N, C-alpha and C positions, 0 to 999 in steps of 0.2 A: 330211445326206449320208449315205447307206448304204455305208461304204467295204469291208465284206467280210461275208461270211456262214459260220458255220459250224452243220451241222444234219443232219437226215435227208431224204435224197432220197426224197420221197413221190409224183412224178411225173415221167415223162421220157418225153417223145415230139416228135419233129418240130424238135430242137434247143432245146425250152422244157424248162425244168426247175420243180418246185415245192420248195423246201427248206424244210422245217420247223423253224424255230428257236425252240424252248421254248413250241410251240402255235401258233405264228404262220407262217403258209406264206407265202413268197415266190416269186413267180414270176421266174425268172430267164431271159433269153436266152443263149443260147452259141452259139459256132461248132461247126463238125462235128469238128475234132479234141478241143476239149474235150469235148463230148458223147459221144464214142466213148471218151474216157479215165477218164470222171469214176465210173464205179462204176454199181452197179445200184441198181432201187428197194430202199429199206430200208437202204442202207448211209449211212456218216458220210460227209460231205464238206466241204469248205472252200474258198470262192472270192473272190478280189478281186473287187470290184464296181465298177461304172460307172452312176450315175444319170443318164439322159438325159430331161431336162425340156422338153416341149413344151406348146404352148399347149392340146394337146386330150388329153395324153398322157404318163404317166411309165412308163418301159421301164427295166428292172434288166439290164445286161448283166453277165456273168460270165466271169471266166479263173481259169486255176489258177495263174500264175504272176505276179510283178510285171514282167517284161520284156514279157509280152504285152500287160498292161494298159497299160504306158507307151505301148508301140508304137501301141495303139488310140487312144490320146489324140493322138498325133503325128499320126494319119492323119486323123482326123476334124476335126484345125485346118485341114487343106488345103480351101480354096474347093470346093465341089461333090463334098466324100466324106463321105456320111452314113455313121451308126454301122451299117447292116448292109452298106453298100459295105465298110467296114473290117473289120468279121467274114468277109466275103469273100475279102479280102487276107489276112488270118491264117490262111486255111485253105489258102493256097498252099503253104506250108512251114514250118519253124521259124522262129521271128522273128529270130535271128542271121542267117538264110538270107534273109530277106525285107529286112532291113536293109542285107545288103551289095549286094542285087541293086538298093536304091535307090540307094546309094552309086556304085554302077559304072553307073549310069544305064541299067539293064536294062529298057526298056519292056515288050518282050516278054514279060517275066516276069510284071511287074503286071497287064498288060490280059488275062491270062488268067481274072483274078477277074470272077466275075458281077457285072455293072454298072459296069465299068472300062473305060472306051475310051482310044483312043491319048491323047488330047488330057488327060483325066483324070489317066492313067500319067503323063504328061510334066510335069504340073503338081506332082504329088507330088514325082517327081525334083527337081524345080526348090526347092520350097519345104523339101524335107526332106534332102536329100544333105548338106548340112554343118551340119544340126542333132542327126543320129544320133549321131555320135561321142561325143556327152556324155551318151546315154542312160543308160551303166552308171555306177553311181558306187559307192561303198564299200559300201551297204546291198545295192546289186543283185549286188555281184560282180564278178569280173573281166571287162573288157570283151574279148569274145570276136570282135568285128566287126573283122575283118581289113583291114590297108590294103594287101594283098598284091596287089589287083588294080589298084591303082593304075599298075603298069608296064604297058607295052604288051604286053610279051611273056606276062605273066600274063593279060592280057585276052585274048590270041589262043589260049591254052590253055584258058582258060574256054569261049571261043566255039565252039573244036571241040569239046569235051567236051558241050556244051549241044547241040550240033548233032547229036550221036550220041545223044541222048534222054537224058541223065542230068540227074538232078536238081538245083537250085542247093544242097541241103544234103549231097548226094553231093560234088559237086564243091569246094564249100567245104572238106571235111575233108581231101580228097586234094590240094588246091592248096597248101594250106600247108606241106603236107611238101617240096615240088618246091624243087630249087635253081634260082632264078631266073636262073642265069647260063648254065645250059646252053643248049643250041640249042632252038628251040621244039619242032622236030620230036622231040627226045630228050625233053623233058618231058611231051609228048603221049604216046609210047610209054611211059613210066614211069608214068604217071596211069591208063593204061589198064589196065596190068599189075595196078597197085594195086585198081583199082575190079572188075576181075576175080576177086580171091581169096576 
């Protein structure tokens, strides 16, 4: 199993990379966020990798960090979610925001990913919503997946902000700072004030 690669980027096009490691070139498929973040041809790079083994092919997928890698593995464990669909989900937002969307059962966020219909999104939520709280451990760092969305008031504020076009990552950052004991309309006003700064 190839668990990670560190080497020089020799090729970069259409989310596909070739990483040269001591004279051996490894073809690695990455999502768009990773592709845009990884650097230019000729630069050094390190990736956590997952080897997808099929009857007629071996495909190496690359990730910039462990949290993306672990979330990818959870996603492909769901029936009907292949590796490329999992990569598409990872392109929706930061991993923490995606996990929060799953825990908050936000089907409309997940089915924005290419190849993910409503039924598949619902299956992802059903199978993963109770597992993701264990994703972080001492090696990965502090668990930032907030349980704040569990209260109805927080869910209402989230829905209101999302309907106004804000991304899950933006909402997550703001919603954790709000006092959930305040009236919902007051929480929304405060959130909008913070988001407009």
